[in-house]
C-alpha atoms as an extended CHARMM CRD file, in Angstrom:
* protein
*
       188  EXT
         1         1  MET       CA             79.9800000000       -4.2580000000       15.5260000000  PROA      1               0.0000000000
         2         2  ILE       CA             83.6650000000       -3.5680000000       15.0410000000  PROA      2               0.0000000000
         3         3  LYS       CA             84.6530000000       -6.5660000000       14.5980000000  PROA      3               0.0000000000
         4         4  SER       CA             82.2980000000       -7.6450000000       12.4140000000  PROA      4               0.0000000000
         5         5  ILE       CA             83.0810000000       -4.6570000000        9.3530000000  PROA      5               0.0000000000
         6         6  PHE       CA             86.9040000000       -5.9960000000       10.3630000000  PROA      6               0.0000000000
         7         7  GLN       CA             85.4670000000       -9.7730000000        9.1860000000  PROA      7               0.0000000000
         8         8  LEU       CA             83.5030000000       -8.2820000000        6.9270000000  PROA      8               0.0000000000
         9         9  LYS       CA             86.4860000000       -6.3760000000        4.9010000000  PROA      9               0.0000000000
        10        10  TYR       CA             88.8680000000       -9.3870000000        5.4150000000  PROA      10              0.0000000000
        11        11  TYR       CA             86.6130000000      -12.1980000000        3.3780000000  PROA      11              0.0000000000
        12        12  VAL       CA             85.5820000000       -8.9060000000        0.8600000000  PROA      12              0.0000000000
        13        13  GLY       CA             89.3350000000       -8.6850000000        0.7670000000  PROA      13              0.0000000000
        14        14  ILE       CA             90.1300000000      -12.5050000000        0.1130000000  PROA      14              0.0000000000
        15        15  SER       CA             87.4520000000      -12.8370000000       -2.1850000000  PROA      15              0.0000000000
        16        16  CYS       CA             88.7710000000      -10.2290000000       -4.4380000000  PROA      16              0.0000000000
        17        17  VAL       CA             92.0300000000      -11.5170000000       -4.0760000000  PROA      17              0.0000000000
        18        18  LEU       CA             90.3500000000      -15.2160000000       -5.3820000000  PROA      18              0.0000000000
        19        19  ALA       CA             88.9280000000      -13.4390000000       -7.4290000000  PROA      19              0.0000000000
        20        20  LEU       CA             92.2720000000      -11.7430000000       -9.2500000000  PROA      20              0.0000000000
        21        21  SER       CA             93.3160000000      -14.8120000000       -9.2980000000  PROA      21              0.0000000000
        22        22  ALA       CA             90.4320000000      -17.0070000000      -11.0480000000  PROA      22              0.0000000000
        23        23  CYS       CA             90.5480000000      -13.5000000000      -13.2820000000  PROA      23              0.0000000000
        24        24  GLU       CA             94.8090000000      -14.0120000000      -14.0180000000  PROA      24              0.0000000000
        25        25  HSD       CA             94.0660000000      -18.0600000000      -14.7180000000  PROA      25              0.0000000000
        26        26  LEU       CA             91.4770000000      -17.5120000000      -17.1250000000  PROA      26              0.0000000000
        27        27  GLN       CA             93.6520000000      -14.9150000000      -18.8820000000  PROA      27              0.0000000000
        28        28  LYS       CA             96.4800000000      -16.7230000000      -18.9560000000  PROA      28              0.0000000000
        29        29  ASP       CA             94.2220000000      -20.1660000000      -20.5540000000  PROA      29              0.0000000000
        30        30  ALA       CA             92.8780000000      -17.7280000000      -23.6700000000  PROA      30              0.0000000000
        31        31  LYS       CA             96.4080000000      -16.4780000000      -23.6930000000  PROA      31              0.0000000000
        32        32  SER       CA             97.0930000000      -19.8350000000      -25.2150000000  PROA      32              0.0000000000
        33        33  VAL       CA             94.5630000000      -21.2270000000      -26.9680000000  PROA      33              0.0000000000
        34        34  GLU       CA             95.4410000000      -17.3650000000      -29.3410000000  PROA      34              0.0000000000
        35        35  ALA       CA             98.5750000000      -18.2680000000      -29.5630000000  PROA      35              0.0000000000
        36        36  SER       CA             97.2370000000      -21.8890000000      -30.6630000000  PROA      36              0.0000000000
        37        37  TYR       CA             94.9550000000      -20.2890000000      -33.0940000000  PROA      37              0.0000000000
        38        38  GLN       CA             98.2340000000      -18.1890000000      -34.0830000000  PROA      38              0.0000000000
        39        39  LYS       CA            100.4260000000      -21.1990000000      -35.2320000000  PROA      39              0.0000000000
        40        40  SER       CA             97.3110000000      -23.3220000000      -36.9950000000  PROA      40              0.0000000000
        41        41  ALA       CA             96.4300000000      -20.2320000000      -38.5260000000  PROA      41              0.0000000000
        42        42  SER       CA             99.7620000000      -18.9370000000      -39.5880000000  PROA      42              0.0000000000
        43        43  ASP       CA            100.1810000000      -23.0980000000      -40.8070000000  PROA      43              0.0000000000
        44        44  THR       CA             97.5860000000      -22.3470000000      -43.3140000000  PROA      44              0.0000000000
        45        45  VAL       CA             98.9120000000      -19.3860000000      -44.5150000000  PROA      45              0.0000000000
        46        46  ILE       CA            101.7060000000      -20.7930000000      -44.7610000000  PROA      46              0.0000000000
        47        47  TYR       CA            100.4950000000      -23.9670000000      -46.8430000000  PROA      47              0.0000000000
        48        48  THR       CA             98.7680000000      -21.8700000000      -48.7500000000  PROA      48              0.0000000000
        49        49  ASN       CA            101.9320000000      -19.9260000000      -49.7050000000  PROA      49              0.0000000000
        50        50  ILE       CA            103.2030000000      -22.6960000000      -50.9830000000  PROA      50              0.0000000000
        51        51  VAL       CA            100.5670000000      -24.2290000000      -52.9540000000  PROA      51              0.0000000000
        52        52  GLN       CA            100.6550000000      -20.4740000000      -54.6270000000  PROA      52              0.0000000000
        53        53  VAL       CA            104.8990000000      -21.1010000000      -55.3220000000  PROA      53              0.0000000000
        54        54  LEU       CA            104.4540000000      -24.2060000000      -56.5780000000  PROA      54              0.0000000000
        55        55  GLN       CA            101.9410000000      -23.3790000000      -59.4130000000  PROA      55              0.0000000000
        56        56  ASN       CA            104.5530000000      -20.5370000000      -59.8790000000  PROA      56              0.0000000000
        57        57  ILE       CA            106.9500000000      -23.0790000000      -60.5520000000  PROA      57              0.0000000000
        58        58  ARG       CA            104.9470000000      -24.9550000000      -62.9800000000  PROA      58              0.0000000000
        59        59  ARG       CA            101.6190000000      -25.1590000000      -62.9910000000  PROA      59              0.0000000000
        60        60  ASP       CA            101.1850000000      -28.9380000000      -62.2830000000  PROA      60              0.0000000000
        61        61  LEU       CA            103.0450000000      -29.2840000000      -59.7280000000  PROA      61              0.0000000000
        62        62  PRO       CA            100.9630000000      -28.8750000000      -56.4290000000  PROA      62              0.0000000000
        63        63  SER       CA             99.4020000000      -32.0690000000      -57.8390000000  PROA      63              0.0000000000
        64        64  GLU       CA            102.5230000000      -33.8190000000      -57.9180000000  PROA      64              0.0000000000
        65        65  VAL       CA            104.2540000000      -32.9290000000      -54.3750000000  PROA      65              0.0000000000
        66        66  ARG       CA            102.3380000000      -33.4170000000      -51.1550000000  PROA      66              0.0000000000
        67        67  LEU       CA            103.1360000000      -31.1990000000      -48.1620000000  PROA      67              0.0000000000
        68        68  ILE       CA            102.4160000000      -30.8510000000      -44.4480000000  PROA      68              0.0000000000
        69        69  VAL       CA            102.7680000000      -27.9650000000      -42.0110000000  PROA      69              0.0000000000
        70        70  LEU       CA            102.9090000000      -28.2270000000      -38.4650000000  PROA      70              0.0000000000
        71        71  GLN       CA            104.2250000000      -25.4650000000      -36.4340000000  PROA      71              0.0000000000
        72        72  GLY       CA            106.2660000000      -23.6700000000      -39.2550000000  PROA      72              0.0000000000
        73        73  ARG       CA            107.8670000000      -27.0480000000      -40.4790000000  PROA      73              0.0000000000
        74        74  VAL       CA            107.3200000000      -28.1720000000      -43.5590000000  PROA      74              0.0000000000
        75        75  LEU       CA            107.5970000000      -31.9790000000      -44.9360000000  PROA      75              0.0000000000
        76        76  LEU       CA            108.0040000000      -32.7300000000      -48.6300000000  PROA      76              0.0000000000
        77        77  VAL       CA            107.0270000000      -35.3910000000      -50.5950000000  PROA      77              0.0000000000
        78        78  GLY       CA            106.4890000000      -36.3890000000      -53.9090000000  PROA      78              0.0000000000
        79        79  TYR       CA            108.1770000000      -35.7880000000      -57.6170000000  PROA      79              0.0000000000
        80        80  VAL       CA            109.7010000000      -32.5010000000      -59.6270000000  PROA      80              0.0000000000
        81        81  ALA       CA            111.5890000000      -33.5340000000      -63.0490000000  PROA      81              0.0000000000
        82        82  ASN       CA            114.6620000000      -32.2260000000      -62.4750000000  PROA      82              0.0000000000
        83        83  ALA       CA            117.7940000000      -31.6400000000      -60.1350000000  PROA      83              0.0000000000
        84        84  GLN       CA            116.8400000000      -27.6120000000      -61.1230000000  PROA      84              0.0000000000
        85        85  GLU       CA            112.8800000000      -28.0130000000      -60.3570000000  PROA      85              0.0000000000
        86        86  HSD       CA            114.0870000000      -29.6500000000      -57.2500000000  PROA      86              0.0000000000
        87        87  ILE       CA            116.5480000000      -26.1890000000      -55.9540000000  PROA      87              0.0000000000
        88        88  ASP       CA            113.7120000000      -23.8140000000      -57.0660000000  PROA      88              0.0000000000
        89        89  VAL       CA            111.0370000000      -25.4360000000      -55.2250000000  PROA      89              0.0000000000
        90        90  VAL       CA            113.4210000000      -26.1510000000      -52.1410000000  PROA      90              0.0000000000
        91        91  ASN       CA            114.6460000000      -22.5920000000      -52.4340000000  PROA      91              0.0000000000
        92        92  ALA       CA            111.2080000000      -21.0450000000      -53.2190000000  PROA      92              0.0000000000
        93        93  ILE       CA            109.3740000000      -22.7420000000      -49.5890000000  PROA      93              0.0000000000
        94        94  TRP       CA            112.5970000000      -21.4150000000      -47.5610000000  PROA      94              0.0000000000
        95        95  LYS       CA            111.7890000000      -17.7950000000      -48.5060000000  PROA      95              0.0000000000
        96        96  ILE       CA            108.6530000000      -17.6110000000      -47.3090000000  PROA      96              0.0000000000
        97        97  LYS       CA            107.5040000000      -15.9370000000      -43.9050000000  PROA      97              0.0000000000
        98        98  GLY       CA            107.2320000000      -18.2410000000      -40.9870000000  PROA      98              0.0000000000
        99        99  VAL       CA            108.7430000000      -21.4100000000      -42.4890000000  PROA      99              0.0000000000
       100       100  GLN       CA            111.5660000000      -22.3970000000      -39.6440000000  PROA      100             0.0000000000
       101       101  GLU       CA            111.9990000000      -25.5240000000      -41.7090000000  PROA      101             0.0000000000
       102       102  VAL       CA            112.0570000000      -27.7660000000      -44.9380000000  PROA      102             0.0000000000
       103       103  ILE       CA            112.3370000000      -31.9120000000      -44.3920000000  PROA      103             0.0000000000
       104       104  ASP       CA            112.9410000000      -32.7810000000      -48.5480000000  PROA      104             0.0000000000
       105       105  HSD       CA            111.8160000000      -36.2230000000      -49.3740000000  PROA      105             0.0000000000
       106       106  LEU       CA            111.8210000000      -34.7190000000      -53.2410000000  PROA      106             0.0000000000
       107       107  GLU       CA            112.0360000000      -37.4310000000      -55.8820000000  PROA      107             0.0000000000
       108       108  HSD       CA            113.7060000000      -37.8000000000      -59.8290000000  PROA      108             0.0000000000
       109       109  VAL       CA            111.3830000000      -38.4880000000      -61.7260000000  PROA      109             0.0000000000
       110       110  PRO       CA            110.4290000000      -38.7730000000      -65.4540000000  PROA      110             0.0000000000
       111       111  SER       CA            106.3140000000      -37.9990000000      -66.5310000000  PROA      111             0.0000000000
       112       112  ASN       CA            106.0690000000      -41.4000000000      -67.6240000000  PROA      112             0.0000000000
       113       113  GLU       CA            107.6390000000      -43.6030000000      -64.1380000000  PROA      113             0.0000000000
       114       114  LYS       CA            105.1410000000      -41.5210000000      -62.0480000000  PROA      114             0.0000000000
       115       115  ILE       CA            103.7600000000      -43.2940000000      -59.6950000000  PROA      115             0.0000000000
       116       116  GLY       CA            101.6160000000      -41.2390000000      -57.6600000000  PROA      116             0.0000000000
       117       117  PHE       CA             99.6070000000      -41.1900000000      -54.9010000000  PROA      117             0.0000000000
       118       118  ASP       CA             97.7280000000      -44.1780000000      -55.4940000000  PROA      118             0.0000000000
       119       119  LEU       CA             94.8730000000      -46.1190000000      -54.3010000000  PROA      119             0.0000000000
       120       120  GLN       CA             96.7720000000      -48.6890000000      -51.7920000000  PROA      120             0.0000000000
       121       121  ASN       CA             98.0360000000      -45.4790000000      -50.3170000000  PROA      121             0.0000000000
       122       122  THR       CA             94.6380000000      -44.3670000000      -49.7200000000  PROA      122             0.0000000000
       123       123  PHE       CA             94.0380000000      -48.0290000000      -47.9920000000  PROA      123             0.0000000000
       124       124  ILE       CA             96.9020000000      -47.6490000000      -45.7360000000  PROA      124             0.0000000000
       125       125  LYS       CA             95.8110000000      -44.2050000000      -44.7850000000  PROA      125             0.0000000000
       126       126  THR       CA             92.7380000000      -45.0650000000      -43.7530000000  PROA      126             0.0000000000
       127       127  GLN       CA             93.7090000000      -47.9540000000      -42.0860000000  PROA      127             0.0000000000
       128       128  LEU       CA             96.3550000000      -45.3590000000      -39.9080000000  PROA      128             0.0000000000
       129       129  ASP       CA             93.2310000000      -42.8890000000      -39.1890000000  PROA      129             0.0000000000
       130       130  THR       CA             90.6290000000      -45.9490000000      -38.1590000000  PROA      130             0.0000000000
       131       131  MET       CA             93.8920000000      -47.0860000000      -35.3150000000  PROA      131             0.0000000000
       132       132  PHE       CA             94.9600000000      -43.2300000000      -34.4220000000  PROA      132             0.0000000000
       133       133  LEU       CA             91.2130000000      -42.6930000000      -33.8480000000  PROA      133             0.0000000000
       134       134  THR       CA             90.4450000000      -45.5140000000      -31.2260000000  PROA      134             0.0000000000
       135       135  ASN       CA             94.1440000000      -45.9190000000      -29.6830000000  PROA      135             0.0000000000
       136       136  SER       CA             94.2850000000      -42.7440000000      -26.6360000000  PROA      136             0.0000000000
       137       137  ALA       CA             97.8850000000      -43.8470000000      -26.2390000000  PROA      137             0.0000000000
       138       138  VAL       CA             98.4150000000      -41.5910000000      -29.3980000000  PROA      138             0.0000000000
       139       139  HSD       CA             97.3070000000      -37.4810000000      -29.1080000000  PROA      139             0.0000000000
       140       140  TYR       CA             95.7820000000      -37.7520000000      -32.2230000000  PROA      140             0.0000000000
       141       141  GLY       CA             95.7940000000      -33.8530000000      -33.5050000000  PROA      141             0.0000000000
       142       142  ASN       CA            100.0480000000      -33.5200000000      -32.4690000000  PROA      142             0.0000000000
       143       143  PHE       CA            101.0520000000      -35.1380000000      -35.8040000000  PROA      143             0.0000000000
       144       144  GLN       CA            100.3590000000      -34.9630000000      -39.2630000000  PROA      144             0.0000000000
       145       145  TYR       CA            100.8860000000      -37.8970000000      -41.5530000000  PROA      145             0.0000000000
       146       146  MET       CA            101.0420000000      -38.8350000000      -45.6340000000  PROA      146             0.0000000000
       147       147  VAL       CA            101.7770000000      -42.2120000000      -46.9960000000  PROA      147             0.0000000000
       148       148  PHE       CA            103.4670000000      -42.0760000000      -50.3240000000  PROA      148             0.0000000000
       149       149  LYS       CA            104.6560000000      -45.3360000000      -51.8440000000  PROA      149             0.0000000000
       150       150  LYS       CA            103.8780000000      -47.5220000000      -49.2720000000  PROA      150             0.0000000000
       151       151  ASN       CA            106.1540000000      -45.0120000000      -47.4540000000  PROA      151             0.0000000000
       152       152  LEU       CA            104.1650000000      -43.6580000000      -43.2770000000  PROA      152             0.0000000000
       153       153  TYR       CA            105.9300000000      -39.2080000000      -43.9430000000  PROA      153             0.0000000000
       154       154  VAL       CA            105.2900000000      -38.0530000000      -39.9310000000  PROA      154             0.0000000000
       155       155  LEU       CA            105.5550000000      -34.6970000000      -38.5040000000  PROA      155             0.0000000000
       156       156  ALA       CA            104.9370000000      -34.2410000000      -35.1200000000  PROA      156             0.0000000000
       157       157  CYS       CA            105.1950000000      -32.6020000000      -32.0230000000  PROA      157             0.0000000000
       158       158  THR       CA            105.1520000000      -34.9040000000      -29.2270000000  PROA      158             0.0000000000
       159       159  ALA       CA            105.3730000000      -34.7120000000      -25.6790000000  PROA      159             0.0000000000
       160       160  SER       CA            107.8480000000      -37.3720000000      -24.7640000000  PROA      160             0.0000000000
       161       161  GLU       CA            109.4190000000      -40.3360000000      -25.6690000000  PROA      161             0.0000000000
       162       162  THR       CA            107.3400000000      -42.7190000000      -24.8310000000  PROA      162             0.0000000000
       163       163  GLU       CA            104.5820000000      -40.7700000000      -27.1620000000  PROA      163             0.0000000000
       164       164  LYS       CA            106.5950000000      -41.3660000000      -29.5170000000  PROA      164             0.0000000000
       165       165  GLU       CA            107.2690000000      -44.8650000000      -28.9680000000  PROA      165             0.0000000000
       166       166  ALA       CA            103.4690000000      -45.6020000000      -28.8210000000  PROA      166             0.0000000000
       167       167  PHE       CA            103.1080000000      -43.9900000000      -32.1230000000  PROA      167             0.0000000000
       168       168  TYR       CA            105.7290000000      -46.4590000000      -33.5520000000  PROA      168             0.0000000000
       169       169  ALA       CA            103.9680000000      -49.2650000000      -31.6250000000  PROA      169             0.0000000000
       170       170  MET       CA            101.2210000000      -48.5710000000      -33.4660000000  PROA      170             0.0000000000
       171       171  VAL       CA            102.4790000000      -48.2050000000      -36.8910000000  PROA      171             0.0000000000
       172       172  LYS       CA            104.3010000000      -51.5070000000      -36.7580000000  PROA      172             0.0000000000
       173       173  LYS       CA            100.9550000000      -53.5200000000      -37.1710000000  PROA      173             0.0000000000
       174       174  THR       CA            100.1400000000      -52.3070000000      -40.0250000000  PROA      174             0.0000000000
       175       175  PRO       CA            101.8690000000      -55.1570000000      -42.5140000000  PROA      175             0.0000000000
       176       176  THR       CA            101.7150000000      -53.2820000000      -45.4350000000  PROA      176             0.0000000000
       177       177  LEU       CA            103.6500000000      -50.2090000000      -44.3400000000  PROA      177             0.0000000000
       178       178  GLN       CA            107.2640000000      -50.0120000000      -45.6960000000  PROA      178             0.0000000000
       179       179  LYS       CA            109.1140000000      -47.2750000000      -43.7320000000  PROA      179             0.0000000000
       180       180  VAL       CA            108.6390000000      -44.8290000000      -41.4450000000  PROA      180             0.0000000000
       181       181  TYR       CA            109.8170000000      -41.3610000000      -41.9410000000  PROA      181             0.0000000000
       182       182  PHE       CA            109.1030000000      -40.1430000000      -38.0180000000  PROA      182             0.0000000000
       183       183  TYR       CA            110.3830000000      -36.0310000000      -37.5610000000  PROA      183             0.0000000000
       184       184  SER       CA            109.8460000000      -34.8240000000      -34.0170000000  PROA      184             0.0000000000
       185       185  THR       CA            110.1340000000      -31.4200000000      -31.6920000000  PROA      185             0.0000000000
       186       186  HSD       CA            109.3360000000      -32.1050000000      -28.3870000000  PROA      186             0.0000000000
       187       187  ARG       CA            106.6930000000      -29.2910000000      -27.3850000000  PROA      187             0.0000000000
       188       188  GLN       CA            107.0690000000      -27.2440000000      -23.4820000000  PROA      188             0.0000000000
């Protein structure tokens, strides 16, 4: 009887250790998911603040500038009226809480020469969307992109150089693209 009580205590002890281990694992997973949501939420807040800043500089500026925010990194593409407006935009974005990097592809273009975000860009983006969604070699969601003036601008968080190379191998198949601007960091 003493032996069976000892065995029972042993099994209960092992069960408790396993249960605690499982709880710790679940807590770590929950913290990881929470951190992921916080990053995306902070990116959304940064994006919203940037749009507000652009409107404060010039009311119609948000329609002429496209932006991507990924993990506090901001990619700007589009038009500004002049050099002073360009400086104002970049400086104002740097002042927004959470911004870690500003990648600037803004152009100074007079109003009458603006090409805009036209249907050709939309067609190329649709081609790329389809390609990325149907190819499992690239982890869609770890990068964001836009097409402007037949150029592809990508902001990514890649796991390895292999993932980056897989991305390039795919976009080379899009004959309408002129250039690819790829900015990435490695995730841990």
